[in-house]
C-alpha positions as CSV (number, residue, x, y, z in Angstrom):
1,M,-51.6,-52.5,-27.2
2,V,-49.5,-52.3,-30.4
3,F,-50.3,-54.1,-33.5
4,Y,-47.2,-55.8,-35.4
5,F,-46.9,-56.1,-39.1
6,T,-45.3,-57.8,-41.9
7,S,-44.1,-56.4,-44.8
8,D,-42.6,-59.6,-46.8
9,V,-42.6,-57.9,-50.5
10,V,-39.1,-57.8,-50.3
11,Q,-36.1,-59.8,-48.6
12,P,-35.1,-60.0,-46.0
13,A,-39.4,-58.8,-44.8
14,H,-39.7,-55.5,-42.7
15,T,-41.7,-55.5,-39.7
16,I,-44.6,-52.3,-39.4
17,Y,-46.2,-51.6,-36.0
18,M,-48.8,-49.5,-35.3
19,G,-50.4,-48.2,-31.9
20,V,-53.5,-49.3,-30.7
21,D,-54.6,-45.6,-29.7
22,K,-54.1,-41.9,-29.6
23,Y,-52.6,-42.8,-25.6
24,E,-50.2,-46.1,-27.1
25,N,-49.0,-43.1,-30.4
26,E,-47.6,-41.4,-27.5
27,D,-45.6,-44.0,-25.7
28,L,-44.5,-45.4,-29.1
29,I,-43.3,-41.0,-29.7
30,K,-41.1,-41.7,-27.0
31,W,-40.0,-45.0,-27.0
32,S,-39.5,-46.4,-30.9
33,F,-36.4,-46.7,-32.3
34,P,-33.8,-45.0,-33.3
35,E,-33.9,-46.4,-36.6
36,D,-37.4,-46.9,-37.3
37,V,-39.2,-44.4,-39.7
38,W,-42.1,-42.8,-38.9
39,F,-45.6,-42.7,-41.2
40,H,-48.7,-40.4,-40.7
41,V,-51.3,-39.4,-43.4
42,D,-50.7,-35.5,-44.1
43,K,-52.9,-32.3,-42.6
44,L,-55.4,-35.7,-41.5
45,S,-56.1,-37.9,-37.6
46,S,-54.4,-41.2,-39.0
47,A,-52.3,-44.0,-37.2
48,H,-48.6,-43.6,-36.5
49,V,-47.3,-46.4,-38.7
50,Y,-43.6,-47.1,-37.6
51,L,-40.9,-49.1,-39.8
52,R,-38.1,-50.5,-38.7
53,L,-35.5,-50.7,-40.7
54,Q,-32.9,-53.1,-41.4
55,P,-29.1,-53.0,-39.8
56,G,-27.4,-51.0,-42.0
57,E,-30.4,-49.4,-44.0
58,T,-31.6,-46.0,-44.6
59,I,-34.6,-43.6,-44.9
60,D,-33.3,-43.0,-48.7
61,A,-32.4,-46.7,-49.3
62,I,-36.1,-48.2,-48.3
63,P,-38.0,-49.9,-51.2
64,Q,-40.2,-48.1,-52.6
65,A,-42.8,-51.4,-52.4
66,V,-42.3,-50.9,-48.6
67,I,-43.1,-47.9,-48.6
68,Q,-46.2,-48.4,-50.7
69,D,-47.2,-50.9,-47.8
70,C,-47.1,-48.4,-44.9
71,A,-48.5,-45.3,-47.1
72,Q,-51.6,-48.0,-47.7
73,L,-51.7,-49.5,-43.8
74,V,-51.3,-45.4,-42.9
75,K,-54.4,-44.9,-45.3
76,A,-56.7,-47.7,-43.8
77,N,-56.1,-46.7,-40.6
78,S,-57.1,-43.3,-41.1
79,I,-61.0,-41.9,-40.4
80,Q,-60.5,-39.8,-43.0
81,G,-57.9,-40.6,-45.3
82,C,-59.9,-43.9,-45.8
83,K,-62.1,-42.4,-47.4
84,M,-60.3,-40.1,-49.6
85,N,-58.2,-40.3,-52.7
86,N,-55.6,-38.4,-53.8
87,I,-53.7,-38.2,-50.2
88,D,-50.1,-37.5,-49.1
89,V,-48.5,-39.3,-46.5
90,V,-45.6,-37.8,-44.6
91,Y,-42.8,-40.3,-43.5
92,T,-39.0,-39.3,-41.7
93,M,-36.8,-40.9,-39.1
94,A,-38.3,-41.5,-35.8
95,T,-35.8,-39.4,-34.5
96,N,-37.1,-36.6,-36.4
97,L,-40.5,-36.4,-34.3
98,K,-40.5,-33.4,-31.6
99,K,-43.2,-33.3,-28.8
100,T,-43.5,-30.0,-26.9
101,Q,-45.1,-28.5,-23.7
102,G,-48.8,-27.8,-24.8
103,M,-49.0,-30.1,-27.8
104,E,-52.1,-33.0,-27.6
105,V,-52.0,-36.5,-26.8
106,G,-50.6,-38.1,-30.2
107,Q,-49.3,-34.6,-31.4
108,V,-45.7,-34.3,-32.6
109,G,-44.3,-31.7,-34.5
110,F,-40.4,-32.2,-36.4
111,H,-37.3,-30.6,-35.4
112,K,-36.3,-30.5,-39.2
113,H,-38.8,-29.8,-41.6
114,K,-36.6,-30.6,-45.0
115,E,-36.2,-34.2,-43.6
116,V,-39.6,-35.0,-43.8
117,V,-40.8,-37.1,-47.3
118,T,-44.0,-37.3,-48.7
119,V,-45.3,-39.7,-50.9
120,H,-48.4,-39.1,-52.7
121,V,-51.6,-41.9,-52.3
122,E,-53.9,-42.1,-55.3
123,K,-55.9,-44.5,-54.1
124,K,-56.5,-47.5,-51.4
125,L,-55.3,-50.6,-52.8
126,N,-57.0,-53.9,-51.3
127,E,-54.7,-56.4,-51.9
128,I,-52.1,-54.6,-50.0
129,V,-53.7,-54.0,-46.8
130,N,-55.8,-57.2,-47.0
131,R,-52.4,-58.8,-47.5
132,L,-50.6,-57.2,-44.4
133,N,-53.9,-57.6,-42.3
134,K,-53.3,-61.0,-42.6
135,T,-49.9,-61.0,-40.6
136,K,-51.2,-58.8,-38.2
137,E,-50.2,-60.0,-34.3
138,E,-51.6,-58.1,-31.2
139,K,-48.8,-57.8,-28.4
140,H,-48.4,-55.7,-25.0
141,P,-45.2,-55.0,-25.1
142,D,-43.3,-53.1,-22.6
143,L,-42.0,-50.2,-25.1
144,R,-39.3,-48.6,-22.5
145,A,-37.5,-52.1,-21.4
146,L,-37.7,-53.0,-25.1
147,R,-35.6,-49.4,-26.0
148,E,-33.2,-49.3,-23.4
149,E,-32.3,-53.4,-24.2
150,R,-31.7,-52.0,-27.5
151,D,-29.8,-49.5,-26.1
152,R,-27.8,-51.6,-24.1
153,R,-26.8,-54.1,-27.0
154,E,-26.0,-50.6,-29.3
155,R,-23.3,-49.6,-26.1
156,E,-22.3,-52.8,-26.0
157,D,-21.4,-53.2,-29.3
158,K,-19.9,-49.7,-30.0
159,K,-17.7,-51.1,-26.8
160,Q,-16.6,-54.3,-28.2
161,T,-16.2,-52.1,-31.3
162,E,-13.9,-49.8,-29.7
163,R,-11.9,-52.7,-27.9
164,E,-11.1,-54.5,-31.5
165,R,-9.8,-51.1,-32.8
166,K,-7.7,-50.9,-30.2
167,Q,-6.1,-53.9,-30.1
168,K,-5.2,-53.5,-33.8
169,E,-3.9,-50.7,-32.5
170,K,-1.6,-52.4,-30.7
171,E,-0.9,-55.0,-33.4
172,E,0.0,-53.0,-36.2
173,Q,2.1,-50.4,-33.4
174,K,4.0,-53.8,-32.3
175,R,4.5,-54.6,-36.3
176,K,6.0,-51.6,-37.0
177,E,8.0,-51.7,-33.8
178,E,9.6,-55.3,-34.8
179,E,9.7,-53.7,-38.6
180,A,12.4,-51.2,-37.3
181,K,14.0,-53.2,-35.1
182,L,15.1,-55.2,-38.6
183,R,15.8,-52.1,-40.5
184,S,18.2,-51.3,-37.4
185,Y,19.8,-54.7,-37.3
186,D,20.2,-55.1,-41.2
187,S,21.7,-51.6,-41.3
188,L,24.4,-52.9,-39.0
189,M,24.9,-55.7,-40.5
190,T,26.3,-54.0,-44.1
191,P,29.8,-53.6,-45.3
192,S,30.7,-50.5,-43.9
193,N,30.1,-51.2,-40.4
194,M,31.8,-54.5,-40.1
195,T,35.1,-55.2,-39.1
196,S,37.7,-57.9,-39.5
197,N,41.0,-58.8,-37.8
198,Q,43.2,-56.8,-40.9
199,D,41.1,-53.7,-39.6
200,S,42.7,-54.1,-36.0
201,G,46.1,-52.3,-37.9
202,N,48.6,-55.0,-36.6
203,D,50.4,-56.1,-39.3
204,S,53.4,-57.9,-37.8
205,D,54.8,-61.4,-38.3
206,D,56.5,-62.2,-35.1
207,F,55.6,-65.2,-32.6
208,M,56.0,-65.0,-29.2
């Protein structure tokens, strides 16, 4: 089971989701979207919270209010973290998560530690957690199917973009060829390349 939340502190609203337990988290690690950002309480056990970025949005452009929503949600869903003040929450792109042999269920590492961002959370803000919980939905999605469908759409979009690029190249080539023909025709019509009857060399007035 996966819990979905809506962060509407900015528009368009963002989708946040998390697994119900460590086994669901294991599936989320494997089948999350490349455009998802992963949040976790630093050095403590907590839920794995994912933020779905908007199309074209980058991790550096996430509004601070949305980051705060995710940080408060992950703190509230940490057995130890929810009782503590002044904790750190880390976040990074889901593609930066690394799973190696021997890791426990739900445990992850990072491919690049320099791409992990840390945000400090002073205390739990109930108004944020309560607002998010009002949007909470329980679903049983087929995570693998959702990821495969997402990847299929991306492949189709790339193919369409490539088709459009090739069509534009053909049109541009055709335009250049037509311009070259026009330039060639214009050069033939210059006075230096034009002849008249007087140029034939026959100045005789004789008639048959």
